[in-house]
Wavefront OBJ file of the C-alpha trace (Angstrom):
o trace
v 258.580 151.968 172.226
v 261.527 154.295 172.624
v 263.165 155.987 175.572
v 264.553 158.900 173.544
v 263.877 162.336 175.005
v 261.103 161.494 177.510
v 258.176 163.892 177.731
v 257.881 165.641 181.084
v 254.202 165.231 181.972
v 251.829 166.741 184.521
v 248.350 165.771 185.739
v 245.778 168.401 186.651
v 244.101 166.107 189.190
v 244.798 162.920 191.108
v 241.317 161.517 191.602
v 240.093 158.217 190.212
v 240.938 159.170 186.625
v 244.464 160.269 187.467
v 245.186 157.301 189.718
v 243.761 154.612 187.405
v 243.717 155.822 183.819
v 246.694 158.182 183.494
v 249.436 158.007 186.116
v 250.174 154.242 185.829
v 250.641 154.491 182.060
v 252.699 157.689 182.101
v 254.946 156.071 184.709
v 255.188 152.788 182.783
v 255.972 154.222 179.348
v 259.699 154.948 178.864
v 258.870 157.921 176.657
v 257.333 159.884 179.566
v 258.315 161.162 182.982
v 255.501 161.673 185.521
v 256.877 164.992 186.665
v 254.091 166.893 188.425
v 250.506 166.871 189.649
v 248.075 169.518 190.880
v 246.651 168.498 194.267
v 244.525 171.195 195.809
v 243.683 169.445 199.064
v 245.503 166.217 199.977
v 248.919 165.418 198.562
v 248.622 161.691 197.841
v 250.402 161.130 194.540
v 253.855 160.933 196.148
v 252.787 157.829 198.067
v 252.776 155.926 194.763
v 255.251 158.117 192.841
v 257.887 159.418 195.296
v 259.678 161.672 192.800
v 256.562 163.509 191.624
v 256.270 167.229 192.300
v 252.950 168.314 193.843
v 251.523 171.774 193.202
v 248.635 173.308 195.115
v 247.186 175.022 192.048
v 246.916 174.590 188.303
v 248.579 177.964 187.807
v 251.659 176.870 189.748
v 251.878 173.632 187.790
v 251.599 175.409 184.441
v 254.413 177.753 185.453
v 256.821 174.806 185.737
v 259.230 175.261 182.795
v 260.093 171.546 182.702
v 256.565 170.469 181.796
v 255.882 169.722 178.135
v 252.592 167.834 178.328
v 249.596 168.485 180.574
v 246.798 165.938 181.004
v 243.445 167.632 181.609
v 241.558 165.068 183.705
v 239.232 167.353 185.648
v 235.385 167.684 185.596
v 233.796 168.019 182.154
v 232.818 171.659 182.505
v 236.443 172.682 183.215
v 238.112 171.002 180.217
v 237.945 173.943 177.833
v 239.191 176.563 180.293
v 242.058 174.438 181.601
v 243.116 173.235 178.153
v 243.154 176.863 177.037
v 245.344 177.844 179.983
v 247.739 174.974 179.306
v 248.075 175.796 175.608
v 248.692 179.475 176.365
v 251.384 178.359 178.810
v 253.123 176.613 175.919
v 252.221 173.042 176.863
v 250.917 170.186 174.736
v 247.586 168.966 176.096
v 245.915 165.556 176.358
v 242.274 166.115 177.290
v 239.860 163.635 178.839
v 236.493 163.164 177.142
v 234.580 165.219 176.291
v 237.321 167.482 174.947
v 234.796 170.326 174.833
v 231.076 170.921 175.270
v 230.406 172.509 171.881
v 231.887 172.394 168.400
v 232.632 176.120 168.651
v 234.794 175.501 171.733
v 236.578 172.655 169.960
v 237.452 174.895 167.014
v 238.830 177.556 169.372
v 241.066 174.959 171.032
v 242.284 173.533 167.726
v 243.057 177.026 166.427
v 244.860 177.979 169.637
v 246.976 174.812 169.501
v 247.970 175.639 165.947
v 248.858 179.224 166.910
v 250.950 177.995 169.824
v 252.590 175.251 167.725
v 251.412 172.695 170.272
v 249.374 169.502 170.075
v 245.771 169.264 171.262
v 245.035 165.552 171.737
v 241.976 163.621 172.925
v 242.187 160.904 175.562
v 239.768 158.287 174.138
v 241.087 155.237 175.958
v 238.143 152.954 175.091
v 239.560 152.489 171.597
v 242.134 150.298 173.358
v 239.610 148.130 175.280
v 239.887 144.395 174.593
v 236.208 144.070 173.686
v 236.289 146.917 171.178
v 239.577 145.668 169.722
v 237.784 142.385 168.983
v 234.888 144.244 167.357
v 237.273 146.273 165.205
v 239.126 143.095 164.246
v 235.928 141.353 163.151
v 234.752 144.373 161.145
v 238.123 144.709 159.418
v 238.143 141.002 158.519
v 234.984 141.354 156.428
v 233.672 138.021 157.721
v 230.224 139.457 158.443
v 229.749 140.631 154.881
v 227.972 143.949 154.383
v 226.951 145.308 157.773
v 223.358 146.504 158.070
v 222.659 146.739 161.844
v 225.031 147.537 164.711
v 224.317 148.038 168.433
v 226.789 149.431 170.983
v 225.730 149.650 174.653
v 227.359 150.865 177.848
v 225.120 150.009 180.812
v 225.366 150.233 184.577
v 223.056 149.819 187.576
v 223.468 152.762 189.918
v 220.321 153.868 191.714
v 221.828 156.502 194.059
v 222.808 159.839 192.624
v 226.539 160.304 192.140
v 228.309 161.948 195.080
v 230.214 164.100 192.574
v 227.804 167.001 192.269
v 229.175 168.184 188.939
v 227.829 164.963 187.387
v 224.321 165.410 188.796
v 223.635 169.144 188.680
v 222.251 170.527 185.405
v 224.828 172.429 183.425
v 227.329 172.138 180.590
v 228.743 168.628 180.319
v 226.506 167.101 182.995
v 224.517 163.901 182.603
v 225.152 160.412 181.287
v 225.275 161.456 177.638
v 228.327 163.675 178.116
v 229.844 161.075 180.465
v 229.582 157.820 178.478
v 228.329 159.148 175.152
v 231.807 160.226 173.987
v 233.050 156.635 174.398
v 230.317 155.088 172.240
v 230.399 157.916 169.712
v 234.168 157.695 169.326
v 234.028 153.950 168.795
v 231.272 154.231 166.200
v 232.895 157.142 164.366
v 236.295 155.413 164.340
v 234.730 152.400 162.588
v 232.077 153.929 160.358
v 232.837 157.638 160.040
v 230.391 160.546 160.275
v 226.737 159.481 159.942
v 224.326 160.945 157.433
v 221.759 161.715 160.136
v 220.993 161.165 163.801
v 217.958 160.713 166.018
v 218.633 161.135 169.737
v 216.598 160.412 172.861
v 217.601 161.591 176.351
v 215.626 160.945 179.518
v 215.897 160.323 183.291
v 214.689 157.315 185.272
v 216.417 157.481 188.691
v 214.431 159.082 191.511
v 215.246 162.787 191.909
v 217.641 162.820 188.961
v 218.091 166.302 187.477
v 220.165 165.141 184.495
v 219.805 162.499 181.804
v 220.625 158.962 182.931
v 219.557 157.227 179.710
v 220.326 157.944 176.081
v 219.692 156.286 172.742
v 221.055 157.370 169.376
v 220.096 156.069 165.948
v 222.822 156.883 163.439
v 222.112 156.365 159.734
v 224.942 155.625 157.322
v 225.181 155.095 153.564
v 224.098 151.792 152.014
v 221.526 151.107 154.703
v 223.802 150.731 157.721
v 221.886 151.487 160.932
v 223.935 152.065 164.109
v 222.339 152.290 167.572
v 224.169 153.638 170.637
v 222.506 153.152 174.017
v 223.379 153.631 177.678
v 221.406 153.519 180.915
v 222.106 153.672 184.635
v 219.275 151.323 185.629
v 220.203 148.176 183.719
v 220.568 145.320 186.223
v 221.086 142.571 183.638
v 223.212 143.966 180.816
v 223.153 142.064 177.565
v 225.950 142.106 174.998
v 227.733 145.439 174.722
v 228.369 144.949 171.004
v 226.078 143.285 168.465
v 226.769 143.420 164.729
v 224.659 141.914 161.950
v 225.812 141.529 158.360
v 224.822 139.700 155.198
v 227.027 136.716 156.101
v 226.608 136.490 159.853
v 226.576 138.135 163.264
v 228.955 138.918 166.113
v 228.233 139.670 169.768
v 230.559 140.572 172.618
v 230.186 141.461 176.292
v 231.941 144.473 177.780
v 234.839 142.631 179.366
v 237.992 144.765 179.367
v 240.028 143.847 182.458
v 242.324 146.865 182.741
v 240.328 149.004 185.179
v 239.806 146.157 187.670
v 243.445 145.098 187.369
v 244.691 148.642 187.990
v 242.396 149.056 191.000
v 243.865 145.818 192.382
v 247.365 147.295 192.077
v 248.481 145.573 188.880
v 250.860 147.516 186.640
v 250.474 147.867 182.858
v 253.812 146.132 182.274
v 253.031 142.989 184.337
v 252.367 139.648 182.615
v 248.651 139.049 182.157
v 247.720 142.716 182.125
v 244.818 143.390 179.759
v 243.985 139.700 179.260
v 240.274 138.925 179.193
v 238.831 135.935 181.027
v 238.132 133.144 178.495
v 234.440 133.002 179.438
v 233.991 136.522 178.027
v 234.896 135.466 174.485
v 232.696 136.862 171.739
v 230.308 134.769 169.648
v 230.834 134.743 165.895
v 228.024 133.161 163.869
v 228.649 132.731 160.139
v 226.772 131.162 157.264
v 228.525 128.530 155.200
v 229.305 129.829 151.672
v 226.249 129.627 149.422
v 223.956 128.333 152.195
v 221.973 129.457 155.248
v 223.682 126.857 157.447
v 225.032 128.680 160.506
v 228.035 127.857 162.676
v 228.852 129.656 165.932
v 232.387 129.792 167.333
v 234.052 131.552 170.241
v 236.042 134.662 169.388
v 238.573 135.383 172.176
v 239.064 138.953 173.275
v 242.288 140.628 172.241
v 244.900 141.729 174.786
v 244.395 145.374 175.674
v 246.657 148.055 177.113
v 246.147 151.804 177.275
v 249.898 152.113 176.786
v 248.925 152.034 173.098
v 247.273 155.427 173.513
v 250.344 156.865 175.222
v 252.601 155.424 172.546
v 250.486 157.300 170.005
v 250.835 160.507 172.054
v 254.603 160.040 172.220
v 254.942 159.421 168.492
v 252.837 162.480 167.694
v 254.730 164.864 169.982
v 258.247 163.553 169.357
v 258.065 162.329 165.767
v 255.136 164.195 164.241
v 253.165 161.022 163.543
v 249.419 161.478 162.866
v 247.414 160.986 166.050
v 244.771 158.242 165.591
v 241.943 160.336 167.087
v 241.686 162.915 164.328
v 240.240 166.452 164.533
v 237.494 165.571 162.033
v 236.422 162.703 164.296
v 236.262 165.062 167.275
v 234.177 167.493 165.213
v 231.737 164.716 164.336
v 231.564 163.614 167.980
v 230.854 167.122 169.299
v 228.242 167.745 166.600
v 226.395 164.610 167.737
v 226.730 165.549 171.407
v 225.123 168.909 170.538
v 222.452 167.356 168.297
v 218.969 168.144 169.648
v 217.108 165.323 171.365
v 213.540 164.377 170.472
l 1 2 3 4 5 6 7 8 9 10 11 12 13 14 15 16 17 18 19 20 21 22 23 24 25 26 27 28 29 30 31 32 33 34 35 36 37 38 39 40 41 42 43 44 45 46 47 48 49 50 51 52 53 54 55 56 57 58 59 60 61 62 63 64 65 66 67 68 69 70 71 72 73 74 75 76 77 78 79 80 81 82 83 84 85 86 87 88 89 90 91 92 93 94 95 96 97 98 99 100 101 102 103 104 105 106 107 108 109 110 111 112 113 114 115 116 117 118 119 120 121 122 123 124 125 126 127 128 129 130 131 132 133 134 135 136 137 138 139 140 141 142 143 144 145 146 147 148 149 150 151 152 153 154 155 156 157 158 159 160 161 162 163 164 165 166 167 168 169 170 171 172 173 174 175 176 177 178 179 180 181 182 183 184 185 186 187 188 189 190 191 192 193 194 195 196 197 198 199 200 201 202 203 204 205 206 207 208 209 210 211 212 213 214 215 216 217 218 219 220 221 222 223 224 225 226 227 228 229 230 231 232 233 234 235 236 237 238 239 240 241 242 243 244 245 246 247 248 249 250 251 252 253 254 255 256 257 258 259 260 261 262 263 264 265 266 267 268 269 270 271 272 273 274 275 276 277 278 279 280 281 282 283 284 285 286 287 288 289 290 291 292 293 294 295 296 297 298 299 300 301 302 303 304 305 306 307 308 309 310 311 312 313 314 315 316 317 318 319 320 321 322 323 324 325 326 327 328 329 330 331 332 333 334 335 336 337 338 339 340 341 342 343
């Protein structure tokens, strides 16, 4: 990492996302300065970051000439409008998932960023989760042989409706699919690319739910690779979050990234032990001995994770013109699958 020419950064909200997933990493990375935040009601950010400037509106924050980068971490249905405002104000933008609701909106944002000579970047932090890093490592190693079946799941058990009405009221970007779907889609697309075809199921199971709280996607890839992405809000006993089967063996891994819990407990991204998985959450790698069907299973420890990796990528893109790892073509594929009609 480098401290050269730090990027003056602003947050558009200081709710759970701002407090846990953005502010600690902006403050910890020497290439950024956490300069400002929009706080419409209570001004709380200064309790943790005394030098931060609090604005009562997005418009006032965007008028700050010091700001170079704006993080759009507001409700899903506001992402496009606020990212548009930020780009027109001459700011780079880092947008929480989903970056848009439709592919048409995404193209408008990409075109506007190009016209403004600014960067439009997606905040897909789950690429830096310890569990997914282990999955990516196993896939890259080729130990499983030719993959033919892959399952990614993201399950929770939450019977009551969410108190945040924008997540429960029908409308653009509402429902579980637009909430957790972008995580699973981004992980799958980053590993396997754009699928040949997709079958999608959306439904609701919670009492009085007005939006989808379960989804299942079947993505078909060349050479017979079948990828299944599933998420539900009424799963009391989650199984493995990642299961991969290949011609030489299988790999399974629980969802075990420690960063969110550590941050909620007050741990900082630069402290020793940050992002370390508990040993009991190690993955299981089962491989056949060469030329036989004799199987051996070994533990596969999770890799150390840190969302500072995402912010390092943002810094290198803005300051040094390095390619950002979450590419526009991957965002196009993600939005096309989010829009894909359900059966």
